[in-house]
C-alpha positions in Angstrom: 80.3 77.6 129.9 82.4 79.4 127.3 86.1 78.9 127.3 88.3 82.0 126.6 91.7 81.4 125.1 94.5 84.0 125.1 96.5 84.3 121.9 98.9 86.8 120.5 98.1 88.2 117.1 100.5 90.1 114.8 99.2 93.6 113.8 101.0 93.5 110.5 100.2 90.1 109.0 97.4 88.8 111.4 99.3 85.6 112.3 98.4 83.9 115.6 100.9 82.8 118.2 100.5 80.9 121.4 102.9 83.1 123.4 104.3 86.6 123.1 107.6 87.1 121.3 109.5 90.2 120.3 109.4 89.3 116.6 106.6 87.8 114.5 107.9 84.5 113.0 105.7 84.9 109.9 106.4 88.4 108.7 109.5 89.3 110.7 108.1 92.5 112.2 109.3 93.5 115.7 107.0 94.4 118.6 103.8 93.7 116.5 102.2 91.0 118.7 99.2 92.1 120.8 97.1 90.1 123.2 93.7 88.9 121.9 90.9 86.8 123.5 89.5 83.9 121.5 86.2 82.3 122.5 86.6 78.7 121.6 82.9 77.8 122.0 81.6 80.7 119.9 82.5 78.8 116.7 80.4 75.9 115.6 82.2 72.6 114.9 82.6 71.7 111.2 80.2 69.0 110.2 81.5 65.7 108.9 81.5 65.2 105.2 79.6 61.9 105.3 76.7 63.3 107.4 76.6 66.8 105.9 73.1 67.5 104.6 73.7 71.1 103.5 73.9 72.5 100.0 76.7 71.1 97.9 78.5 73.4 95.4 78.1 72.3 91.8 81.1 71.7 89.6 80.8 72.7 86.0 83.0 73.5 83.0 84.0 77.1 82.3 82.2 77.3 78.9 78.8 76.5 80.5 78.9 79.7 82.7 76.7 82.5 81.5 78.5 85.8 81.3 76.6 89.0 82.1 77.9 92.3 81.1 79.1 94.3 84.0 77.1 97.3 85.0 78.9 100.5 85.9 77.4 103.3 87.9 78.7 106.9 87.3 79.9 108.7 90.4 79.3 112.2 89.1 83.0 113.0 89.0 84.7 112.1 85.7 88.2 111.8 87.1 86.9 109.5 89.8 85.2 107.4 87.1 88.5 107.2 85.2 90.4 105.8 88.3 87.7 103.2 88.9 87.9 102.1 85.3 84.8 103.8 83.9 82.5 103.9 86.9 81.6 101.8 89.9 80.9 98.2 89.2 77.8 96.7 90.8 78.6 94.6 93.9 82.2 95.8 94.0 84.1 96.8 97.2 86.4 99.8 96.9 89.0 100.7 99.6 90.2 104.3 99.8 93.3 105.2 101.9 95.1 108.5 102.5 96.5 110.8 105.0 94.1 112.6 107.5 92.5 115.7 106.0 93.5 114.9 102.4 89.9 114.6 101.1 88.7 111.0 101.5 85.4 111.9 103.2 84.9 114.9 101.0 85.0 113.1 97.7 82.9 110.2 99.0 80.2 112.6 100.4 80.1 114.3 97.0 79.8 110.9 95.3 77.1 109.9 97.7 74.9 113.0 97.1 75.2 112.6 93.3 74.4 108.9 93.3 71.5 109.4 95.7 69.7 111.4 93.0 70.0 108.6 90.5 69.4 105.7 92.9 69.5 104.8 96.6 72.7 105.6 98.5 73.5 105.2 102.2 76.3 107.0 104.0 77.4 105.2 107.2 79.6 107.2 109.5 81.5 105.7 112.4 83.9 108.6 113.2 81.6 111.6 113.0 78.1 112.4 114.2 75.3 112.9 111.8 75.3 116.7 112.6 79.0 116.9 111.6 78.2 115.1 108.3 75.4 117.5 107.7 77.6 120.5 108.4 80.2 119.3 105.9 77.5 118.8 103.2 76.2 122.3 103.9 79.7 123.8 103.6 80.3 122.0 100.3 76.9 123.2 99.1 75.7 119.7 98.3 72.1 118.6 97.7 71.1 116.4 100.6 67.4 115.8 99.9 67.9 112.2 98.8 70.9 111.0 100.7 70.3 108.7 103.6 72.8 108.6 106.5 73.3 106.4 109.5 75.7 106.5 112.5 76.6 102.9 113.3 79.8 100.9 114.0 78.4 97.3 114.4 78.8 95.3 111.2 75.9 93.1 111.8 73.5 96.0 112.3 74.9 97.7 109.2 74.3 94.6 107.1 70.7 94.5 108.5 70.2 98.1 107.5 71.7 97.5 104.0 69.5 94.4 103.5 66.4 96.4 104.4 67.2 99.6 102.4 68.9 97.7 99.5 70.9 100.8 98.3 72.9 100.8 95.1 75.9 102.1 96.9 77.0 102.4 100.5 79.9 104.3 102.0 81.4 103.2 105.3 83.7 105.8 107.0 85.8 104.2 108.3 86.7 100.4 108.4 88.9 101.0 111.5 85.9 102.1 113.6 83.8 99.0 112.7 83.5 95.9 114.8 81.8 92.5 114.7 80.1 90.9 117.7 81.8 87.5 116.9 85.2 88.7 118.0 86.0 89.9 121.5 88.5 92.6 120.7 88.5 96.4 120.4 87.6 98.1 117.1 90.7 98.9 114.9 92.5 95.7 115.8 93.8 93.3 113.2 91.1 90.7 113.9 88.2 93.2 113.8 89.4 94.8 110.6 89.9 91.5 108.8 86.6 90.0 110.0 84.6 93.1 109.4 85.9 93.5 105.8 85.2 89.8 105.1 81.6 90.1 106.3 81.0 93.3 104.3 82.6 91.8 101.1 80.5 88.7 101.4 77.4 90.9 101.7 78.3 93.0 98.7 78.8 90.0 96.5 75.5 88.4 97.5 73.3 91.6 97.4 74.9 93.5 94.6 75.4 96.6 96.7 78.6 98.5 95.9 80.7 99.5 99.0 83.2 102.2 99.6 85.4 101.6 102.6 87.6 104.3 104.0 90.9 103.1 105.5 93.5 104.9 107.7 97.2 104.9 106.8 100.3 104.4 108.8 103.2 106.8 109.1 104.8 105.0 106.2 101.8 105.7 104.0 100.5 102.1 103.8 97.0 101.1 104.8 96.7 100.3 108.5 95.9 96.7 109.3 96.9 93.4 107.7 97.7 93.2 104.0 94.9 90.7 103.6 92.5 93.7 103.7 93.8 94.8 100.3 93.4 91.2 98.9 89.8 91.0 100.0 88.5 94.1 98.1 88.2 94.6 94.4 89.8 98.0 94.1 92.4 99.9 96.3 92.8 103.6 95.8 95.4 105.9 97.4 95.3 109.6 97.8 98.5 111.4 97.0 99.7 114.9 97.6 100.1 117.2 100.5 97.1 118.3 102.6 98.2 121.9 102.3 98.5 121.7 98.5 95.7 122.7 96.2 95.9 119.6 94.1 95.1 116.0 95.1 95.8 112.8 93.1 94.0 109.4 93.5 96.0 106.4 92.2 94.6 102.9 91.7 97.1 100.4 93.0 94.7 97.5 92.5 91.6 97.3 90.3 89.9 94.1 89.1 87.8 96.1 86.7 90.2 98.6 85.3 93.7 99.7 84.7 96.2 99.5 87.5 98.2 102.7 88.3 95.5 104.9 86.9 95.7 108.4 88.1 93.0 111.0 88.7 93.9 114.6 89.4 91.6 116.9 91.4 91.7 120.5 92.7 90.6 121.3 96.2 88.2 124.2 96.4 85.8 125.7 98.9 83.0 123.5 97.5 84.9 120.2 97.5 87.1 118.4 95.0 86.8 119.4 91.3 88.3 117.3 88.5 91.2 118.8 86.5 90.5 118.4 82.8 94.2 119.0 81.7 96.5 117.6 84.3 99.6 118.3 82.2 99.1 122.0 82.7 99.6 121.8 86.5 102.8 119.8 86.2 104.5 122.2 83.7 106.0 125.5 84.6 106.5 128.0 81.8 109.5 130.3 82.4 110.3 133.6 80.8 113.5 132.1 79.5 115.1 128.6 79.4 116.8 127.6 82.7 119.4 124.9 83.2 118.4 121.7 85.0 114.8 121.6 83.7 113.5 119.0 81.3 109.9 118.0 80.3 109.3 114.3 80.2 106.3 112.5 78.7 105.2 110.1 81.4 102.2 107.7 81.4 100.0 107.0 84.4 97.5 104.2 83.7 95.9 105.0 80.4 96.8 108.7 80.4 100.0 110.3 79.1 101.2 113.2 81.2 103.7 116.0 80.6 105.7 116.5 83.7 108.7 118.7 84.5 111.8 117.2 86.0 114.2 119.5 87.8 117.8 118.7 88.7 120.4 120.6 90.7 124.0 119.5 90.6 126.4 121.5 92.8 129.8 121.0 94.5 129.5 118.9 97.6 130.9 120.3 100.9 131.8 117.0 102.5 130.2 113.7 101.5 128.2 113.9 98.2 124.5 113.6 98.6 121.9 112.0 96.3 118.3 113.2 97.0 115.3 112.5 94.9 111.7 113.6 95.4 109.1 111.7 93.3 111.3 108.9 92.1 113.3 106.0 93.6 116.6 107.1 95.0 118.3 103.8 94.2 117.4 104.2 90.5 118.9 107.7 90.6 122.2 106.3 91.8 122.1 103.7 89.1 121.4 106.2 86.4 124.2 108.5 87.5 126.6 105.5 87.3 125.4 104.8 83.8 125.9 108.4 82.8 129.4 108.3 84.1 130.3 105.0 82.3 128.6 105.4 79.0 128.0 109.2 78.7 131.3 110.5 79.9 129.7 112.8 82.5 130.6 112.2 86.1 129.1 113.5 89.2 131.8 112.5 91.7 132.1 115.1 94.4 128.8 116.6 93.4 125.5 116.9 95.3 122.6 115.8 93.0 119.0 116.8 93.8 116.2 115.6 91.5 112.6 116.8 91.9 109.4 115.8 90.1 107.4 119.0 89.9 103.8 119.0 91.3 104.3 116.3 93.9 103.8 113.5 91.4 105.4 110.1 92.1 106.9 108.5 89.0 107.4 104.7 89.1 107.8 103.9 85.4 111.2 103.6 83.7 110.3 106.0 80.8 111.6 108.9 83.0 115.2 107.7 82.9 116.4 109.7 80.0 114.7 112.9 81.2 116.4 112.6 84.6 119.9 112.2 83.1 119.4 115.1 80.7 118.2 117.3 83.5 121.3 116.4 85.6 123.6 117.0 82.6 121.9 120.4 81.9 122.5 121.5 85.5 126.1 120.3 85.6 127.1 122.0 82.4 125.0 125.1 83.0 123.3 124.5 79.6 119.6 125.3 79.3 117.6 123.2 76.9 114.8 124.7 74.7 111.5 125.0 76.4 109.9 123.2 73.5 111.8 120.0 74.2 110.2 116.9 75.5 111.9 113.6 76.3 111.1 110.0 77.2 113.0 106.7 77.2 114.4 104.0 79.4 118.2 103.8 80.0 119.8 100.4 80.3 122.9 99.5 82.2 125.0 99.2 79.0 124.0 102.7 77.9 121.3 101.7 75.4 118.1 103.7 75.1 115.3 101.1 75.4 111.7 101.7 74.0 108.8 102.3 76.4 105.1 101.2 76.0 102.6 103.5 74.2 105.3 105.6 72.5 102.9 107.0 69.8 100.4 108.2 72.5 103.2 110.0 74.3 104.3 111.6 71.0 100.8 112.8 70.3 100.5 114.3 73.8 103.7 116.3 73.2 102.4 117.5 69.8 99.1 118.5 71.3 100.8 120.8 73.7 103.0 122.5 71.1 106.4 121.0 71.6 108.8 121.4 68.7 111.6 118.9 69.7 111.3 115.4 71.1 114.1 113.0 72.0 112.9 109.4 72.1 114.2 105.8 71.7 114.8 104.7 68.1 112.3 101.9 68.5 109.6 104.4 69.3 110.2 106.6 66.3 107.2 107.3 64.1 107.0 105.7 60.7 106.2 109.0 59.0 107.4 112.5 59.7 105.1 114.7 61.9 104.5 118.2 60.8 105.7 120.9 63.2 107.9 118.7 65.4 111.5 117.5 65.0 111.8 113.9 66.2 115.3 112.9 67.4 115.5 109.1 67.7 118.5 107.8 69.6 119.9 104.4 70.4 122.7 105.2 72.9 123.0 107.5 75.9 125.9 109.5 74.4 123.8 110.2 71.3 121.0 111.6 73.5 123.4 113.8 75.5 125.0 115.1 72.4 121.8 115.9 70.6 120.3 117.7 73.6 123.4 119.7 74.4 123.6 120.8 70.7 120.0 122.2 70.6 
């Protein structure tokens, strides 16, 4: 007779506890323990080492391992291939997360229909019926002659179908709806998500089938379920942007086969997501005349340089001064304003400071520091910089302008888009003059402020 044991499992980290508590002792989250049933007889006892007659793993040296060149499959969307690192690697597991309605199922259905023409592809839906998937494909005007679909939520039956069909790629929408028969809990729980992902990952590595897993996100924007889910897979992609906006961005936060923090830009149309060949154009706003508080910075996302407009508004505070930033870390904004006061001679005490990265882009690199401070100084002084000015550089606490990686590629991107002035760190200055552009190399913050205000 099976024995059922009651445990309490944390929804955030997956740790097991013998009794309920208000706080998880492993991760520190409050009210995250849920009751779970554990069948103690369902698991086979581990065999003793001395009497174990199974296959023993062989130990070898690293130089004796044969290396096979990785095979990448094109997805049919160039921007999607860029985020994946050049295509989909055989036997890899890719996890895609994003807000509801942002385009996860849309881009995967487009990918599945394209890859079904070149090879076998299987679309497994757990949230929608097959008729709903067919209606979406019809609305997107996709060719569905070769795409195979299946409505199933049991992981064991899905693996049986994959082993029988042996497709090159399979899409599972979504991981929160799947369950395994080895665990007695509802789909979507921590145990089910972790065990289902482990079974699917093991199957992908053994069979060579590439898997796309769709994941839900929490209110904070993180993937729902334990963090171990991200550690199991090979690639984690996040959709960025608002669902009511025309543009979508996919960012790679983990990629074992490509660059981390790579960014792909897409435009939402009536027939699905279309790649944007020149992303810098959507992040730049050309005005009829220069306006104060606007500076173009040369950022870098993954392997791609981007021209992004930074807007700042500095105004008198009515009460307590506020610091608001959209698209960058607010703590870093507070630090940069203190540096500008100490080493640039420009103070914002008693001023409201609002900073916005145009286009909904989120900037995490430090190369945007100089552009943010110049935009704040422009708004505070009411001085408009030339529209042909581009800026990049990191600002240190002692007021020095530090170099940033890939400075020459950023410089070429600014030249390609017709900018005439560029302010950059002295260590990133080119060795030879560049025709048609004036390079202003600075080493200190006050030098950059003086040079920009004198243009």
